[in-house]
C-alpha positions in Angstrom: -46.3 -30.3 83.6 -48.6 -27.6 83.2 -51.4 -28.0 80.7 -53.6 -25.3 80.9 -56.2 -27.4 78.4 -57.1 -30.4 81.6 -60.0 -28.5 83.0 -61.9 -29.4 79.2 -63.3 -32.0 78.1 -61.8 -33.7 75.7 -63.4 -35.0 72.0 -63.3 -36.3 68.8 -62.4 -33.3 66.5 -59.6 -32.7 70.1 -55.6 -33.4 68.5 -54.6 -36.1 70.2 -52.2 -36.5 73.0 -51.2 -40.2 72.8 -49.4 -41.4 70.0 -47.9 -45.3 69.3 -46.2 -47.0 66.6 -48.1 -49.8 64.5 -46.9 -52.8 63.5 -49.2 -54.0 60.8 -50.7 -57.5 61.4 -52.7 -59.9 59.5 -54.7 -61.5 63.5 -54.2 -58.7 65.4 -56.1 -55.3 66.1 -54.9 -52.1 66.6 -55.3 -51.9 70.5 -56.0 -48.5 71.4 -57.5 -47.8 68.4 -56.0 -44.9 67.3 -58.3 -42.1 65.8 -56.1 -41.0 63.2 -52.7 -42.4 61.4 -49.4 -40.2 60.3 -47.9 -42.1 58.1 -43.9 -41.9 58.3 -43.1 -43.6 54.8 -44.3 -43.7 51.3 -46.2 -46.7 50.9 -49.2 -49.3 50.5 -51.2 -49.2 53.3 -54.2 -52.3 54.1 -56.5 -51.1 56.6 -59.1 -53.0 58.3 -62.3 -50.6 60.0 -64.4 -52.1 62.3 -67.4 -54.1 60.0 -64.3 -56.1 58.6 -63.4 -54.3 55.7 -59.7 -54.3 53.8 -59.0 -51.1 51.5 -55.8 -50.2 50.3 -54.5 -47.3 50.0 -51.3 -45.4 48.0 -50.2 -42.8 50.9 -47.5 -40.3 51.6 -44.8 -39.7 54.5 -46.4 -37.4 56.6 -49.7 -37.8 55.6 -52.5 -37.9 58.5 -55.8 -40.3 57.7 -58.5 -39.2 60.9 -59.1 -42.5 60.9 -60.1 -44.9 63.2 -58.4 -47.9 61.9 -59.7 -51.6 63.5 -55.9 -53.1 61.9 -53.5 -52.9 59.8 -52.8 -56.0 58.0 -49.1 -56.9 56.9 -50.1 -58.6 53.8 -49.5 -55.8 51.5 -49.0 -52.5 53.9 -45.0 -51.6 52.9 -45.6 -47.8 54.2 -44.9 -47.3 58.5 -47.8 -45.7 60.1 -48.7 -44.2 64.2 -51.2 -44.3 65.9 -52.3 -41.2 67.1 -54.9 -41.0 70.3 
């Protein structure tokens, strides 16, 4: 497949070019860490950052969170999310 932008440096503001389903886990980190999260279904999303701080977000289907989550916790998470990298 031809890529007109293959010779450009990729930065954090660049659009993602990989996506992955994220299985919430209270023990496992998200790997690789995404540059953003896309919410497939509405619900609650418990996110842990790189410092271990955990917060719960009420999200809606189609919402994009420009956040590099270290972990999506199973406890308290009812939304389905995908990671963009």
